[in-house]
N, C-alpha and C positions, 0 to 999 in steps of 0.2 A: 911143846905142847901149850895151846893156849888155855888161859884160865877161863873159868865159867863166866859167861855174860859179855867176854870180849867180842869185838867185831870179827867177822869171818871175810878175809879179803877176797874170796872167791864168790862170796854172796854179793859184795859191793860191786865187783866188776859186772856180775849178771843183772843187777839193777841198773847199772849204767847202760849197758847194752840195750835193757828193754825200753829205757827212757829214750835213748837215741832212737830206736827202731819206732816207737810212737811218735816223736818230734818228726820223723822223717815222713811217716805216714800222715802226719797232720800237714806237713809242708806240701806233699803231694796233692792231698785233699784240697787245700788252700788254693793251690795252683789250678786245680780241676775246677774249682768254684769260680775264680776270677776269669778263667777262660770261658766258663758258660755264661757269666755276666756280660764279657765283652761280645760273645755271639748274640746274646738276647739283644743288647744295645744295638748290635749293627743290624740285627732284623729289624727292630723298630725303626731305625733311621731309614732303613731300604723302604719300609712300608710307607713312610710319611713320603717319602720321595716319590715312590709310586702313586699314591694318592694325589699329591701335588700334581704330578705330571697329567693323570687323568683329569683333574679338575681343569687344568689349563687347556686340554684338549677339548673339553666339553665346552669351556667359555669360547675358543677359537672356532668351534663347530657351531655354537649357536650364533656368533657374529656372522660366519659364513653364510649362515641360513637367513640372515637379515634381521636377526633379534636384536632390538635397540631398547636399551633402558633409559626411561624418562623420569628424571627426578621432580617431584611436585612438593613445593613448600605450601604447608599448610600453618594455620594458626589454630592451636587446640587440637582435640581430637574427634570433634563431632561430626566431621566430613569423611571420617574414614570408610563409612558404609557406602557412600556415593561413590568413592574411588575403586572400592571392590567391585561395585557394579560396571563401572567405567572398563575396568579390567576385563570383566566377564564379556562385555560387548566386544572389546578388542579381540579376545581370544576366539570368540564366535566367529569373527571375521578373518582369523589367521593372520593378523595385522603385524604379527612378529614384534609386537611393543610390549615391553614389561614396566608397569608403573610402579615407582617407589616414592613413597610419601614421607616427608621428613617435617616433623611438627615443631612449630616455635610458639615461645610464649607471647611473643608481641610481633605484629606485622612489620615494624620499623626494621627488625633484625632479619626477617625473611627477605625482604627488598633488598637489604644491603648485602645478603648471601647471593642473592641472584645477580645483582650487579656486579659482584665479584667473580661471578661465574661458577658458583657452587651449586647452583639449581638450573633445571632446564625451564621450568615454569613454576608460577606461583598461582594458587586459587585461594583467596582469603578477603581480598579487598575489592572496594567499589570505585567506580570511576573517580568520585571526589577525592577519596583517599589517595589514590594513584597520582593524580595530577597535583596534589599538595607534596607528594615524595619527591616528584620530579622536579617541582619547583625550587623545593628545599635543597636538595641534593644534586641535581643535575644528571639524574639516572638516565640511561638510555633503555627505557622499557616502554613497551606498547601491549594494549589488550589486544586479543586475538580472538576472544569468543566470551559471551554473556554466560552467565550461569544461573543465578538466583537473586533475589531481594530478601535480605534478612531484616525482621521487624526490630525497631529500637522502641523498648517500652518501658514505662515506669512501674518499678517493683518496690514493694516495702514488706519488711517484717513487723512493722508497727501498725499499719493501716490496712483495711480492706477495701477503701474507695477514694478516690482522689479528692472528694469533698471533706475529708477529714483532716487534710493537711492544715497546719496552724502557723500563724506568726513567729518566725524564729527557728522553725524546722530547716535542718541542713539536708539537702539534696544533692547528692553526687552525680555529676555527668562527665563524661569523658574529656580528657584534657587534650587529646589531638584536635586540631582546628577544624577538619570537616565534621567529626562526630560530634564537637562542641555545637556547632551549627545546627545540626539534625536533632540534636537533643534538646536544644532551645525551641525549635520548633515542636517538637512534641510537648513541651512545657505550655507552650502557647496554644496548641489545640486542646490541651487538658484545661485551660482556662486559669492555670496557676500564674502565667505571667502574659505580658503583651509585647509583641514586637512591633518594631515600626514597620517592618515589611516582611511578613512571613513567608514570602516567594523567594527572597534573596538566597543565593545558592549557600553561602557559609556565614550567617549572621553571628556576631559575638555578642558578650555581656553589654557591650556598649550599644547594642540595637535594642535592648529593653527599654520600653518607655512607660511601662507600668508593672506593678508587682503586687495585685490585690490580695494575694494570699500571705504575702510577707515572708515567703521562704527565703532561706539563705544557700545561694547556689555554690557548690564548691566543685573545682575542675580536679578531678582524680583519674589516675591511669585506668582506662576502660577494662582490662581483663580482672583488675582487682575489685571492682565495684560489687560484684555479686558476693564476695567474702566479706566485704565491708558494710553489707546491708544491716547487721545487727547493731551498727555504730551512727547509723543515719536515720533520718525518718523516711528517707526512699533514695532511689537511685535509678539512674538510666543506663542500661548497658545492651549490647547486641544479644540476640537470643542465643546465638552459639555459645556464648560463655555461659548463660542461664542453663543450657543443656549439659554443658561439661561438668557443671557443678551439681548435678543430679536433680535440677528443679524442672518445673514445667514452664513452659511459655505462657500457659494459661493461667498462671499466678499473677500475671501483671494486673496493677490496679488501674492501669489506663494503657489502652493499645490503639495503635493508628492502623488503618488498614493498608497492608503493603501491596499496592497494586502496581505490578511492574509495568504496566501500560500507560501509567499516569505520568506525562511529561515532567512534572514537578518532582517526580521520584527517580528520574533516569539517571542523575548523578550517584544514586545510591545503590544501583544495581551493581551486583559482585561480577567479576570478571577473572578470565584466566589470562595471564600475563606473561610474555615472553621478552627475553632481550630484543631491542629493536632490530638488530643485524640479522636476527634468526626469526623475526615475526611471520615469515612465509615459508618458513620449514615444512614440507610436506608430512613430515612425521607428527610434527605438532598439530597439523591440521587434522590428522586422522584421530588424535586424541580429542581435539575438540568435537569432532563430528561423532564420535563415540559418546561422548558427554551429551551431546543434543539429540539423545535417543529416548524413546518411549520408555525403555528399562529404567533409566536414570530418572526421568521425570516421575515415573511412577513410585520409585524409592523415595524420592523427595516429598512427593505427595502423601504416601501411605506410612512413612516411617518417622516423619520428624515433628509431628503433632504440631503444625503451623510455625516450625522455626524458619523454614524457607519456603518461598514460593517460586515455582520455577520462571524464569524469565527468557525462556527461548522456545522456538517453535520445533515440533518434531512429528 
């Protein structure tokens, strides 16, 4: 006979049995949970495979229908509305072409990407810039259509009129050769400097024969000039960079008339460019034709506040 408070062997055996049963149930439950997890994972994988297969089929179907993707390199984002309109024109014609734009910070990188075959077309530069790039790098690139002329104006956060510039004032102008020459022509037209020959295609600072204003000309990377205006008395940069910075082209303290029909301004007309080996590609010609439409001319004229002037007939 056991004493009071001593353990009961039968009770211990019952507890052991109950624990074993509980562990067994837990093990079964755990196995079921793992099984459900595997099933869910398998279902997800299967769904991904199905989605991928459908996407691949759609891509193949689009290709079979003649859909062609054309990548276009731009500088900045200001031209996006223009290319959306080009896409609308292509769609209205059932051209089977999809435009994909890719933005670069500088045209040098865009041309390099196109020369390497990473882009089908570019649409950011004028004839003079392209010719300089070809001369410097040996690129086999060719213009296939004109787009617009982009004003190159003088801006200032310090002054409101060109007559206010004083001796010693620093003025930033683009450092690339073609836009350096064009900017010097703007300063010449504004009366701040005098060039030996203001009809020369790409004058340099060595062509300055007089500096009645006494300004100090600084060569600066063109896209950065608009953001550096607080540090300079003035700066000359492309209107598209002004728009990208949320400013107005009309804020310029001096503007030149961007007449695309002026022979002297022909080198500064912007162009669509292709690799020379593909310049006659009929798909690219369809893109150019869509650009040379009234719809695109209207969007350039109505939506860009004088940033661009169309340089094509429609």
